[in-house]
C-alpha positions in Angstrom: 7.2 -19.2 12.6 3.9 -18.2 10.9 1.9 -15.3 12.3 -1.8 -14.7 11.7 -4.3 -12.1 12.9 -6.1 -8.9 11.9 -4.5 -5.6 10.8 -5.5 -2.2 12.0 -8.6 -0.8 10.3 -8.1 2.1 7.8 -10.5 4.8 6.6 -9.7 6.5 3.3 -11.1 9.4 1.3 -10.1 10.1 -2.4 -10.6 13.0 -4.7 -9.9 13.1 -8.4 -8.2 16.4 -9.4 -8.1 16.0 -13.1 -8.6 13.2 -15.7 -8.8 12.6 -19.4 -9.2 9.4 -21.6 -5.6 8.2 -20.7 -4.6 9.8 -17.4 -6.0 10.5 -13.9 -4.5 12.6 -11.1 -5.8 12.7 -7.5 -5.2 12.9 -3.8 -6.3 10.8 -0.9 -6.1 11.0 2.9 -6.1 8.0 5.2 -6.2 7.3 8.9 -5.4 3.8 10.3 -7.1 3.1 13.7 -5.3 0.8 16.2 -7.9 -2.1 16.0 -5.5 -4.9 15.0 -4.3 -7.9 16.9 -1.2 -7.5 19.1 1.2 -8.6 16.4 -0.4 -6.5 13.7 -1.2 -3.1 15.2 0.7 0.2 15.2 -0.6 0.9 18.7 -2.0 4.3 17.7 -3.5 6.1 14.8 -1.4 6.6 11.6 -2.0 9.4 9.1 -1.2 9.5 5.4 -1.7 12.1 2.6 -1.0 11.0 -1.0 -0.7 12.4 -4.5 -1.7 9.7 -7.0 -1.5 9.4 -10.8 -2.3 6.8 -13.4 -1.7 6.5 -17.1 -3.1 3.9 -19.6 -0.7 3.2 -22.5 -3.0 0.9 -24.5 -5.7 -1.8 -23.8 -3.1 -4.0 -21.9 -0.5 -1.8 -20.3 -0.8 0.9 -17.7 1.3 2.6 -15.0 0.5 4.5 -11.8 2.3 6.0 -8.9 1.9 7.6 -5.5 4.0 10.0 -3.4 2.9 9.6 0.2 3.6 11.7 3.3 3.1 9.6 6.4 3.0 10.1 10.2 3.5 6.5 11.3 3.6 4.7 14.6 5.2 1.6 16.0 5.3 -0.3 19.3 9.0 -0.7 20.1 10.7 -3.8 21.8 10.1 -2.3 25.2 6.3 -1.9 24.5 6.4 1.9 24.2 4.7 3.7 21.2 6.9 5.8 18.9 6.0 8.0 16.0 8.1 8.8 12.9 7.7 10.5 9.5 8.3 8.8 6.2 8.0 9.9 2.6 6.9 6.8 0.5 6.9 7.1 -3.3 5.8 4.1 -5.3 5.4 3.1 -9.0 3.2 0.3 -10.3 3.0 -1.4 -13.8 -0.1 -3.3 -14.7 -1.0 -5.7 -17.6 -4.6 -6.6 -18.3 -5.1 -10.4 -18.5 -8.8 -10.1 -19.5 -11.4 -7.3 -19.5 -12.0 -7.9 -15.8 -8.6 -8.8 -14.4 -5.0 -7.7 -14.3 -1.5 -8.5 -12.9 0.7 -5.9 -11.3 4.2 -5.2 -10.1 4.8 -2.4 -7.6 8.0 -0.9 -6.2 7.8 1.2 -3.1 10.6 3.1 -1.3 10.3 4.1 2.4 12.5 7.0 3.4 12.5 5.6 7.0 11.7 2.0 7.9 11.0 3.0 11.6 12.2 5.4 14.3 15.9 5.8 14.0 16.1 3.2 11.1 17.2 4.0 7.6 15.3 3.4 4.3 13.9 0.3 2.8 12.3 -0.9 -0.4 9.4 -3.3 -1.0 8.3 -5.1 -4.2 4.7 -6.4 -4.5 3.4 -8.7 -7.2 -0.3 -9.5 -7.5 -3.5 -10.3 -9.4 -6.8 -8.3 -9.3 -10.1 -9.4 -10.7 -13.6 -7.9 -10.8 -16.6 -9.7 -9.5 -19.4 -7.6 -10.9 -19.3 -3.9 -11.4 -18.8 -2.9 -7.8 -16.6 -5.6 -6.2 -12.9 -6.4 -6.7 -10.7 -9.1 -5.2 -6.9 -9.1 -5.1 -4.1 -11.4 -4.0 -0.5 -10.4 -3.7 2.9 -11.4 -2.5 5.4 -8.8 -1.3 9.1 -8.9 -0.3 11.9 -6.7 0.9 14.9 -7.2 -1.4 17.5 -6.0 1.1 17.7 -6.6 4.8 17.3 -3.6 7.2 18.8 -4.0 10.7 19.3 -7.7 9.8 15.6 -8.3 9.0 13.8 -8.8 5.8 10.0 -9.2 5.4 7.8 -11.3 3.1 4.0 -11.0 3.1 1.1 -12.6 1.4 -2.3 -10.8 1.3 -5.8 -10.8 -0.1 -8.4 -8.1 -0.2 -11.8 -7.1 -1.3 -12.9 -3.7 -2.4 -16.4 -2.3 -2.6 -16.7 0.5 -5.1 -19.5 2.9 -5.9 
């Protein structure tokens, strides 16, 4: 079965704490608002605080990571909303394919996959490309390598970022 629809809307603010020619460190805060379709909403606001870092090895290779602290929500099988807390660290490796594009591979670990559910891992692979100095597109494929409670997810996504 194929599902389609809109996700919850997210608002995000980022601050750079320190940077030099090769590295950058920062923090961000995000809130997701329950605006998505029935199959794609958390049912109530979700809150995230992250510590982020990035490092450029050379003109082609880079790495980055995040440690996230998350107050998340789900709608359970009986239709009730439940909250849970998860720590979500991730690491990403990038390779420039041109001056305006790159491929990436990301590994993320979720300390909890949901209320009363254990941990899970996700792997994302993707391609990002710039369209002018302030617009970036991306496409990606993600999968969960091991089943949690008999379930495994696969996702395909696309996005657009407007940067100033």
